[in-house]
C-alpha positions, 0 to 999 in steps of 0.5 A, spaced: 500 500 499 502 506 498 504 511 503 499 517 505 504 522 502 504 518 495 497 518 495 496 525 495 502 526 490 498 522 485 491 524 486 494 532 484 498 529 478 493 525 476 487 530 476 491 535 471 489 530 464 482 532 465 483 539 467 488 540 460 484 536 456 477 540 458 482 546 457 484 544 450 477 542 447 475 549 449 480 552 446 480 548 440 472 549 439 473 556 440 478 557 435 474 552 430 468 557 431 472 563 429 475 560 423 468 557 420 465 564 422 470 568 418 473 571 424 480 569 423 483 567 416 482 570 409 484 576 410 490 580 407 496 582 411 497 590 413 504 592 413 503 595 420 502 590 426 495 593 428 488 590 428 483 590 423 478 589 428 476 588 436 471 585 440 469 588 447 466 584 453 464 578 449 462 571 450 462 565 446 459 559 449 458 552 447 451 548 449 451 541 451 446 536 449 441 538 454 442 545 452 445 547 458 452 551 457 458 547 458 464 551 455 464 558 455 470 564 453 469 571 455 474 576 455 475 584 456 477 585 449 480 581 443 484 584 437 485 581 431 492 583 427 492 580 420 500 582 419 502 575 423 495 572 423 495 572 431 489 574 436 490 577 442 485 576 448 485 580 454 483 578 461 480 571 458 476 566 462 475 559 460 469 555 464 467 548 462 464 542 465 465 534 463 461 528 463 463 527 470 461 533 473 467 536 474 467 544 473 474 547 470 476 554 470 482 557 467 484 565 467 489 569 465 491 576 464 492 575 457 492 570 451 495 570 445 492 565 439 498 564 433 497 562 426 490 562 426 490 557 432 496 553 431 498 555 438 496 559 444 499 562 450 496 564 456 500 569 460 500 573 467 497 570 473 495 564 470 490 559 474 487 553 472 482 550 477 478 543 477 472 542 482 469 535 482 462 534 484 464 531 491 469 537 493 464 540 498 464 533 502 470 529 501 474 535 505 479 536 499 476 541 495 478 543 488 485 542 485 488 548 483 495 550 478 498 556 477 503 559 474 505 565 469 506 562 462 502 556 460 503 555 452 497 550 448 498 546 442 491 544 440 493 539 434 498 536 438 494 536 445 500 539 448 501 544 454 508 546 456 511 552 461 517 554 463 515 558 469 514 556 476 508 552 477 504 550 483 499 544 483 495 544 490 488 542 493 487 543 501 491 538 503 497 537 499 502 542 494 506 541 489 511 545 486 516 545 481 519 549 475 517 548 468 512 543 466 510 539 460 503 535 459 502 530 453 495 529 452 495 524 447 499 520 452 496 523 458 502 524 462 505 530 466 512 532 467 515 537 471 521 539 470 526 541 475 526 543 483 520 539 484 517 540 492 511 536 495 508 538 501 503 533 504 498 535 510 496 528 513 489 526 515 487 528 522 
């Protein structure tokens, strides 16, 4: 039987694939929707790096089969730059729920979408929170990932960061520098300076 500290560590590491895949799914859906709607692509590049259109205080929502929202992206402002085919999103907030009832929330100070959705970079106070249905009763609460930079490559199902990363719930914290997540293999790797603090059961 695994020791308690190892069980806590495994739980924090194992939650991440579900949250990351939900984030990837939401980003991929939203980017595809913008391409289909003509917001991204099909425009002539300008010589100057300046937006050719923008949106303010917008909300993009995807409904489930039950008619309830299960993926939502909102932001203070979006700017499209045709010269390098990029989109800047300011104060993005992503919300999703999966079939198991887990609530996934992600936010950052800024998001940059490159090459019409080939990759996205979230920067500044990046926070991803996964709240399972039993969080209020099992004493563990939500699990939270925080970092200053998170790059997302939807087609590869890949997330990475070269900054300090913290994964935590009410009873445990794992910290390190640098992170790679392979969504296809569902493998998470913290690259350096890994530390864990585990609170024993009372």
